[in-house]
C-alpha positions in Angstrom: 0.0 0.0 0.0 1.3 3.4 -0.9 1.7 5.6 2.2 0.4 9.1 2.2 2.5 11.8 3.7 0.8 13.2 6.7 -0.8 16.5 5.6 -3.7 16.9 7.9 -5.7 19.7 9.5 -6.3 19.6 13.2 -9.9 18.8 14.3 -10.0 22.3 15.8 -10.7 23.9 12.4 -7.2 25.5 12.3 -6.4 24.2 8.8 -2.7 24.2 9.6 -0.4 22.2 7.3 2.2 20.0 9.0 4.4 19.4 6.0 7.5 20.2 8.0 10.4 18.0 6.7 11.7 15.1 8.7 15.1 16.9 8.8 13.5 19.8 10.6 11.9 17.4 13.0 15.2 15.7 13.7 16.9 19.0 14.4 14.4 19.9 17.0 14.7 16.5 18.5 18.5 16.7 18.6 18.1 19.8 20.6 15.8 17.9 22.9 18.3 15.2 23.6 20.2 17.4 26.0 17.8 15.6 28.3 16.9 17.0 31.7 17.3 20.5 33.1 17.6 20.5 36.9 16.4 23.7 38.6 17.9 25.0 41.8 16.4 24.0 45.1 14.0 27.0 44.9 13.2 26.6 41.3 10.2 24.6 40.0 11.4 21.2 38.7 11.3 20.7 34.9 10.8 17.7 32.7 12.5 17.5 29.3 11.2 20.0 26.7 8.3 18.3 24.9 8.6 17.4 21.3 5.7 18.2 19.0 5.0 15.2 16.8 2.2 16.7 14.9 -0.3 19.6 15.2 -3.8 18.4 16.4 -4.6 14.8 17.2 -6.2 13.1 20.2 -6.1 9.9 22.3 -2.4 9.1 21.8 -1.1 5.6 22.8 2.5 4.6 23.1 4.6 1.4 23.7 8.3 0.9 24.2 10.5 -2.1 23.6 13.2 -3.6 25.8 15.8 -1.9 23.5 14.1 1.5 23.7 12.3 1.6 20.4 9.1 3.5 20.6 5.8 3.2 18.6 3.0 5.7 19.0 -0.4 6.0 17.5 -3.2 8.5 17.8 -6.4 9.7 16.2 -6.2 12.7 13.8 -9.2 14.4 12.5 -9.5 16.6 9.4 -12.0 18.1 7.0 -12.2 17.1 3.4 -14.1 20.3 2.6 -15.3 23.4 4.4 -18.3 22.7 6.6 -19.0 20.3 9.3 -19.9 16.8 10.3 -20.2 14.8 7.0 -17.0 16.4 5.8 -15.1 15.4 8.9 -12.8 12.3 8.9 -10.7 10.6 11.6 -7.7 8.5 10.8 -5.0 6.6 12.7 -1.6 8.1 12.6 1.6 6.4 13.7 5.1 7.5 14.6 8.3 5.6 15.5 11.1 6.8 17.6 13.9 6.0 20.0 13.8 6.6 23.8 17.6 6.2 24.0 18.4 8.9 21.4 15.3 11.0 21.7 14.6 10.9 18.0 11.3 10.5 16.2 10.5 9.8 12.5 7.9 11.7 10.6 4.4 10.5 11.4 2.3 8.7 8.7 -1.3 7.7 8.3 -1.8 3.9 8.6 -5.6 3.5 8.4 -7.9 3.5 5.4 -9.9 6.7 4.6 -13.0 7.0 6.8 -13.6 7.3 10.5 -11.0 5.2 12.4 -10.9 5.7 16.1 -9.5 4.4 19.5 -6.1 3.0 18.4 -3.9 0.8 20.6 -0.3 -0.2 20.0 2.3 -2.7 21.3 5.9 -3.6 20.5 8.2 -6.6 21.2 11.8 -6.6 22.4 13.2 -6.2 18.9 10.9 -3.2 18.1 8.3 -5.0 15.9 5.1 -3.1 16.4 1.4 -3.8 15.9 -1.6 -1.5 16.1 -5.4 -2.1 16.2 -8.3 0.3 16.0 -12.0 0.5 15.4 -13.4 1.5 12.0 -16.7 3.1 12.7 -17.2 4.2 9.1 -17.4 3.0 6.4 -17.0 -0.5 8.0 -19.4 0.2 10.8 -17.6 -1.4 13.7 -14.9 -3.5 12.1 -11.6 -4.1 13.9 -8.5 -3.3 11.8 -4.8 -4.0 12.5 -1.5 -3.1 11.0 2.0 -4.5 11.6 5.5 -2.8 11.4 8.5 -5.1 11.2 11.5 -3.6 13.0 13.7 -4.8 10.1 11.9 -2.5 7.5 10.4 0.1 9.8 7.4 0.3 7.4 3.8 -0.1 8.5 2.0 -2.7 6.4 -1.4 -2.4 4.7 -4.1 -2.5 7.3 -6.2 -5.7 7.5 -9.6 -6.4 8.9 -9.2 -8.9 11.7 -12.9 -9.1 12.8 -15.4 -11.2 10.9 -17.5 -9.6 8.2 -20.5 -7.8 9.6 -19.2 -8.0 13.1 -19.6 -5.0 15.4 -16.5 -4.8 17.6 -15.3 -2.7 20.6 -12.7 -2.8 23.4 -9.8 -3.7 21.0 -6.3 -4.4 22.2 -3.1 -5.9 20.9 0.2 -7.4 22.1 3.4 -8.6 20.4 5.1 -11.7 21.6 8.9 -11.9 21.9 9.2 -13.8 18.6 7.3 -11.1 16.7 3.9 -12.9 16.6 1.1 -10.4 17.1 -2.1 -11.2 19.0 -5.2 -8.9 18.7 -8.4 -9.3 20.8 -11.6 -7.4 21.0 -15.2 -7.7 22.2 -18.1 -8.5 19.8 -21.3 -6.6 20.3 -24.6 -8.3 19.9 -27.3 -7.2 17.4 -29.8 -4.6 18.4 -29.8 -1.7 20.8 -28.4 -2.5 24.2 -27.4 -6.1 23.3 -24.0 -5.7 25.0 -20.9 -7.9 24.6 -21.7 -11.4 23.5 -18.1 -12.8 23.1 -14.4 -11.9 22.9 -12.6 -12.7 19.7 -8.8 -13.1 18.9 -6.7 -13.0 15.8 -3.0 -14.1 15.5 -0.4 -12.8 13.0 2.5 -15.3 13.0 5.8 -14.0 11.8 6.2 -17.2 9.7 3.2 -16.3 7.5 3.0 -12.5 7.9 -0.8 -12.7 7.6 -3.5 -12.2 10.2 -5.1 -15.5 10.8 -8.8 -16.4 11.2 -11.0 -15.0 14.0 -11.4 -17.3 17.0 -13.7 -17.0 19.9 -11.9 -16.9 23.3 -13.0 -19.3 26.0 -16.0 -20.7 24.2 -18.9 -21.3 26.5 -17.5 -19.4 29.4 -18.9 -16.0 28.3 -15.8 -14.0 29.4 -16.1 -10.3 30.3 -13.5 -7.6 30.5 -10.8 -9.8 28.9 -7.2 -8.7 29.5 -4.1 -10.3 28.1 -0.4 -9.7 28.8 2.9 -11.4 27.7 6.2 -11.9 29.5 9.7 -11.8 28.0 9.8 -15.5 27.5 6.6 -15.5 25.4 4.1 -16.9 27.9 0.7 -15.1 27.5 -1.5 -14.7 30.5 -5.2 -13.9 30.5 -7.7 -12.7 33.1 -11.5 -12.3 32.7 -14.8 -12.4 34.5 -17.0 -15.5 34.0 -20.1 -16.3 35.9 -19.3 -13.5 38.3 -15.9 -15.0 39.2 -12.4 -13.8 38.2 -10.7 -16.5 36.1 -7.2 -16.7 34.6 -5.3 -19.0 32.2 -1.9 -19.1 30.5 -0.9 -19.8 26.9 2.5 -21.3 27.2 5.4 -20.5 24.8 5.1 -22.4 21.5 1.7 -23.9 22.5 -1.4 -23.7 20.3 -3.9 -24.1 23.2 -4.5 -22.4 26.5 -4.1 -24.1 29.8 -7.2 -25.0 31.8 -8.7 -21.9 33.4 -8.3 -21.4 37.2 -10.5 -19.4 39.5 -8.6 -16.5 41.0 -11.5 -15.1 43.0 -14.9 -16.7 43.5 -18.1 -14.9 42.5 -19.2 -12.7 45.4 -22.8 -12.9 46.6 -25.2 -10.8 44.5 -25.7 -8.0 44.1 -21.9 -7.5 44.5 -20.2 -7.7 41.1 -16.6 -8.0 39.9 -15.7 -5.3 37.4 -12.8 -3.4 35.7 -10.2 -6.2 35.7 -6.6 -5.1 35.2 -3.7 -7.4 34.5 0.1 -6.7 34.6 3.0 -9.1 33.9 6.7 -8.5 34.6 9.4 -9.5 32.0 10.2 -12.7 34.1 6.6 -13.7 34.4 5.4 -12.4 37.8 1.7 -11.3 37.4 -0.7 -9.1 39.3 -4.5 -8.7 38.8 -6.6 -5.9 40.2 -10.3 -5.5 40.1 -13.1 -3.8 41.9 -16.1 -5.3 43.7 -19.2 -3.1 43.5 -22.2 -3.4 45.8 -25.2 -2.7 43.5 -27.8 -2.5 46.2 -27.9 1.3 46.1 -29.7 1.5 49.5 -29.4 5.2 50.2 -30.5 8.3 48.3 -27.7 10.9 48.8 -28.9 13.8 46.7 -31.5 14.8 44.2 -31.3 17.2 41.3 -33.9 19.6 40.1 -35.0 17.2 37.4 -36.3 14.8 40.1 -33.5 12.3 39.4 -32.1 10.7 42.6 -28.7 9.1 43.0 -27.0 6.9 45.4 -23.4 5.9 46.2 -22.3 2.3 45.3 -19.6 1.1 47.7 -16.5 -0.2 45.9 -13.6 -2.1 47.2 -10.3 -2.9 45.4 -9.2 -6.5 45.3 -6.0 -8.0 44.0 -4.1 -11.3 43.5 -0.5 -12.0 42.5 1.0 -14.9 40.6 4.6 -16.1 41.1 6.5 -17.0 38.0 8.2 -19.7 40.0 5.1 -21.5 41.4 2.6 -20.4 38.8 -0.1 -20.1 41.5 -2.4 -17.1 42.1 -2.5 -15.9 45.7 -5.8 -15.7 47.6 -7.7 -12.4 46.9 -6.6 -9.5 49.0 -8.4 -6.3 49.6 -6.3 -3.1 49.5 -6.8 -1.6 52.9 -8.5 1.8 53.3 -9.0 2.1 49.5 -12.7 2.5 49.1 -14.0 4.0 45.9 -17.4 5.1 45.0 -19.7 4.9 41.9 -22.9 6.8 41.6 -26.1 5.3 40.2 -28.7 7.7 39.0 -32.3 6.6 39.7 -35.0 8.4 37.8 -38.5 8.1 39.2 -39.7 6.7 35.9 -36.8 5.7 33.8 -34.7 2.6 34.6 -31.6 3.1 36.7 -28.4 4.0 34.8 -25.0 3.3 36.4 -22.1 5.7 35.7 -18.8 5.9 37.5 -17.4 9.0 39.1 -14.0 7.9 37.8 -13.2 8.2 34.1 -10.7 5.4 34.1 -10.0 2.0 35.6 -7.6 1.5 38.5 -4.1 0.7 37.4 -1.6 -2.0 38.6 2.0 -2.9 37.7 4.5 -5.5 39.0 8.3 -5.9 38.8 10.5 -9.0 38.4 10.9 -9.2 42.2 7.2 -9.5 42.6 6.7 -6.1 44.1 3.3 -4.6 43.0 2.0 -1.1 42.9 -1.6 0.1 42.3 -3.2 3.5 41.8 -6.8 4.7 41.6 -9.0 7.7 42.0 -10.5 8.2 45.4 -13.9 9.9 45.7 -14.7 9.8 49.3 -16.1 13.2 50.4 -13.3 15.4 51.5 -10.5 12.9 50.8 -10.8 12.9 47.0 -7.6 12.6 45.1 -5.1 10.2 43.5 -4.1 7.3 45.8 -1.4 4.6 45.6 -0.4 1.5 47.5 2.4 -1.0 47.2 2.6 -4.7 47.9 6.3 -5.5 48.6 7.1 -9.1 47.8 9.0 -9.3 51.1 5.8 -8.8 53.1 3.0 -10.2 50.8 0.7 -7.5 52.0 -0.6 -4.2 50.7 0.5 -1.1 52.6 -1.8 1.7 53.8 -2.5 3.8 50.7 -0.8 7.1 50.1 -2.7 10.2 49.0 -0.4 11.4 46.2 -2.5 14.2 44.8 -5.2 15.4 47.1 -7.9 17.6 45.5 -10.4 18.0 48.3 -14.0 17.1 47.6 -13.8 18.2 44.0 -11.6 15.6 42.3 -10.5 17.0 39.0 -7.7 14.6 38.0 -8.3 12.8 34.7 -6.6 10.0 32.9 -3.8 8.4 34.8 -1.2 5.8 33.9 1.2 3.7 36.0 4.3 1.8 35.0 7.3 0.1 36.8 10.7 -1.0 35.6 12.5 -4.2 36.4 14.2 -2.6 39.5 10.9 -1.5 41.1 11.1 2.1 40.1 7.5 3.2 39.5 6.3 6.2 37.6 2.7 7.5 37.7 1.4 10.4 35.6 -2.0 12.0 35.5 -4.1 14.8 34.1 -4.5 17.4 36.9 -7.1 19.6 35.4 -5.2 20.7 32.3 -1.7 20.1 33.6 0.0 16.8 33.5 1.8 15.8 36.7 4.1 12.9 37.6 5.7 11.2 40.5 8.4 8.6 40.9 8.5 6.1 43.7 9.5 2.6 44.9 7.3 -0.5 44.5 9.4 -2.1 47.2 9.2 0.6 49.9 6.2 2.7 48.9 8.0 6.0 49.2 7.1 8.6 46.5 8.4 12.0 45.5 6.2 15.0 45.7 4.3 15.4 42.4 5.9 17.7 39.8 4.5 19.3 36.7 5.4 17.6 33.4 3.8 20.4 31.4 3.8 24.2 32.2 0.6 25.5 33.7 -1.8 27.1 31.2 0.0 25.7 28.2 -2.2 26.8 25.4 -5.7 25.9 26.6 -4.6 22.9 28.5 -3.3 19.4 28.0 -4.7 15.9 28.7 -5.0 12.3 27.7 -1.5 11.3 28.9 -0.3 7.8 28.1 2.9 6.2 29.6 5.2 3.4 28.8 8.3 2.2 30.7 10.6 -0.7 29.8 12.6 -3.0 32.1 15.7 -0.7 32.0 13.7 2.3 33.1 13.5 4.1 29.7 10.3 6.0 29.7 8.1 7.7 27.1 5.2 9.9 27.9 2.8 11.2 25.2 -0.3 13.5 25.5 -2.7 15.8 23.7 -2.4 19.6 23.8 -5.6 21.6 23.3 -6.6 25.0 22.1 -4.6 27.3 19.9 -1.5 25.1 20.3 -3.3 21.8 19.7 -0.7 19.0 19.1 0.5 15.6 20.0 3.5 16.1 22.3 6.0 13.6 23.8 9.0 13.4 26.1 11.5 10.6 26.8 13.8 10.1 29.8 15.3 7.4 32.0 14.3 6.6 35.5 17.9 5.8 36.5 18.7 9.5 36.3 15.6 10.3 38.2 13.0 12.8 37.2 14.0 16.5 37.3 13.2 17.8 40.7 13.1 14.3 42.1 14.7 13.7 45.4 15.3 10.0 45.9 13.5 8.2 48.7 15.4 7.0 51.7 17.1 3.8 50.7 15.8 0.4 51.8 17.6 -3.0 51.9 15.2 -5.9 51.4 15.5 -9.7 50.9 18.9 -9.7 52.7 20.5 -13.0 53.2 23.9 -14.8 53.3 24.9 -17.6 50.9 26.5 -19.4 53.8 25.7 -18.8 57.5 28.3 -21.3 58.6 31.7 -21.1 56.9 35.5 -21.2 57.3 37.9 -18.3 56.6 41.0 -20.2 55.6 42.3 -23.6 54.6 41.9 -25.8 51.5 38.6 -26.2 49.7 37.6 -29.8 50.2 34.4 -31.8 50.1 32.9 -32.6 53.4 34.2 -29.4 55.0 32.3 -26.2 55.5 32.7 -23.7 52.6 35.2 -20.9 52.7 33.7 -17.5 52.9 30.2 -16.3 52.1 28.3 -13.6 50.2 25.8 -10.9 51.3 22.9 -10.9 48.9 20.2 -8.2 49.0 17.9 -6.0 47.0 18.5 -2.2 47.2 16.4 0.8 46.2 17.4 3.4 45.2 21.2 3.7 44.5 23.1 4.2 47.8 26.3 3.6 49.8 26.0 0.2 51.4 27.8 -0.3 54.7 28.4 -3.7 56.2 29.5 -3.7 59.9 30.9 -7.0 61.3 30.3 -7.4 65.0 31.6 -10.2 67.2 29.0 -11.6 69.6 29.9 -12.7 73.1 27.3 -14.5 75.3 26.1 -12.4 78.2 23.3 -11.9 80.7 20.9 -9.0 80.8 21.4 -6.8 83.9 18.9 -4.0 83.6 19.7 -2.1 80.4 23.2 -3.6 80.3 24.4 -6.8 78.7 27.2 -8.1 81.0 29.6 -10.9 80.6 28.3 -14.3 81.8 31.2 -14.5 84.2 30.0 -11.3 86.0 28.7 -12.7 89.3 26.1 -9.9 89.6 24.3 -11.4 86.6 24.0 -14.9 88.0 20.6 -16.2 88.6 17.6 -16.2 86.4 18.5 -13.3 84.1 17.8 -13.1 80.3 20.6 -14.2 77.9 21.9 -11.5 75.6 24.8 -10.9 73.1 27.6 -8.4 73.8 28.7 -6.8 70.6 32.1 -5.4 69.6 32.8 -4.0 66.1 35.5 -6.0 64.2 35.6 -4.3 60.8 33.4 -2.4 58.3 33.0 -2.7 54.5 31.5 0.2 52.5 30.9 0.5 48.8 28.6 2.3 46.3 25.8 0.0 45.0 23.3 0.5 42.2 19.6 -0.1 42.6 18.6 -3.7 42.2 19.8 -7.1 43.3 23.4 -7.1 44.5 25.9 -9.4 46.0 29.0 -8.5 48.1 31.6 -11.3 48.7 32.9 -11.8 52.2 35.9 -14.1 52.9 36.1 -13.4 56.6 39.5 -11.8 56.2 40.5 -8.1 56.0 43.7 -6.1 56.0 45.1 -4.4 59.1 47.5 -1.5 58.4 50.6 -1.4 60.6 53.2 1.4 60.6 56.7 0.0 60.3 59.8 2.2 60.4 62.8 1.3 58.3 66.3 2.5 59.1 67.2 4.3 62.3 63.8 5.5 63.4 63.5 7.9 60.5 67.0 9.4 60.8 69.7 9.7 58.1 67.1 10.0 55.3 65.1 6.9 56.1 61.3 7.2 55.7 58.4 5.7 57.5 56.4 3.3 55.3 53.0 1.6 55.9 52.5 -2.0 55.2 49.6 -4.3 56.0 48.9 -7.8 57.1 45.7 -9.8 56.9 43.5 -10.6 59.9 41.1 -13.5 59.8 38.0 -13.8 61.9 38.4 -16.2 64.7 35.9 -19.0 65.2 32.8 -17.8 66.9 29.5 -16.1 66.5 29.1 -12.9 64.6 26.6 -10.5 63.1 26.6 -8.5 60.0 24.7 -5.2 60.1 23.7 -3.8 56.7 22.7 -0.2 56.1 22.3 2.0 53.1 22.7 5.8 52.9 21.9 8.5 50.4 21.1 12.2 50.4 17.6 11.4 51.9 18.8 9.4 54.9 19.9 6.0 56.1 17.9 2.8 55.9 16.8 0.7 58.8 19.6 -1.7 59.7 19.3 -5.4 58.7 21.1 -7.9 61.0 22.4 -11.3 59.7 23.9 -13.7 62.2 26.6 -16.2 61.1 29.2 -18.6 62.5 32.9 -18.9 61.7 34.2 -22.4 62.2 37.7 -23.9 62.0 
């Protein structure tokens, strides 16, 4: 298919041409790649300068590969002739870029002429990309897809993946590590208010390069809210609601059939329903599901409008379950504590009830390769409205008390929000704060978050919105959004979480999952079978980057005497007194460690510097020199105390006891 150069007019009737050359675009992007600008302590923090991909456009979506290749899609409206309505068209536009270099290629139209809306995009590790969208005219609800191999960088001719005459909605796509693309969508029934009757899928294998036939997902189970995700090995996970219960299944690598479904959460007693299922999978296969349970009893009328329409609050709780990549088992459902939401159901005196949410978007969840999960949602409880978050560290297997990240009082104005986490547990959340996009970085392991900072300047044009976020395992991030008003455009920024966000002060460090490879070892002698090993290693997980200090203490048995731990030989401590350990510091180790899993070797030996004077005590030109000898830990009981320090403070100490033997 011959590709048209993007020469569109924004849907705001500006009739601006965007025939700027690709070279001009690259020049502006090269200027952008100077990356972050850090303000002084008193200055407002700044994100990178946004790049304008194209004037106009709306509902952008973005995906990023493991190598930093970026694919973005959005809707772009234009008029074929002066006037309104029948002359207006909407097409899907795509752009490719690199988060590592900050460069974008010129955008191009990838849909057929007509009214194509609601695009979604995905990429694999190599940068192969796939996009899907809904063609509401002239195909009247058909689902289309296009594929862009990384080897050519060219979007292929769009193909209809839904069956002829089928009316689709809720379309999504993923790309497996081998480049196979999988699209799925919901099929709507015939007639007004028929609702979803089935979920359909279509696969595009790399081997054929052709979208395969449409297949119904989970035939006979009538799934609702189907969500799919793929890990770095190629295992595809699915979660959906069936018969009121939350179910899940896995499509193993190189398998043509799904494993038998398992029940993640049983169906609650009516009229409580399971809704808005979300699914996240880390590169190594850890998974987390998030959903809300809504009580539809609507017992109380809370307010009435002048039109005699009453409304009531529907209590909502957030539930979750995690799946270990090692065991493949979903945990029992957990309720996120103190995280109530609310929906409002309007009850007209004559008309049937209509349910509409106060929130404009589903809650979000993300998980890292250590199994740490983080969730975010909009809170609508009276005066505590705002954006809330909670973390579930893998070390505790429990959700922490939620943090109100962006309080707005009783009038919650934050719009679309997106959450992502990299492989080291560095989490980034962005949201639309009433025309200004804000963001915050935190730790999925500790739950500490920076103060929100503005991504876009206040009053930029007539406001911005519709942010969409993608972060890869290495922490490369891309954020894209729509700018409205006189400066309408699709804007984007790229950055890396390892450098932090401008204005970001790192949280106080935390050491988790600390252990020793050997708790009983020798410090010298030959390595031989049947004998305890020589030396050990301190293994731990650190967030964020910090100086790690290991203090080795020798432990001597003692007896508690008031607040003092006295030697056992002390006659004043004889009798029924509590045993204790007297500690004396033997040595310390200190080194700079990056965030993530780390290992420090420990042989049980360390140098002791000794001043030795050569010649006649420094006379007749002799000089004092310093040599060293090695000291070995004597057999006995010891403790290693691990702490981490950065500009925000020092972590809580972690103590590991070990024994040195002969």
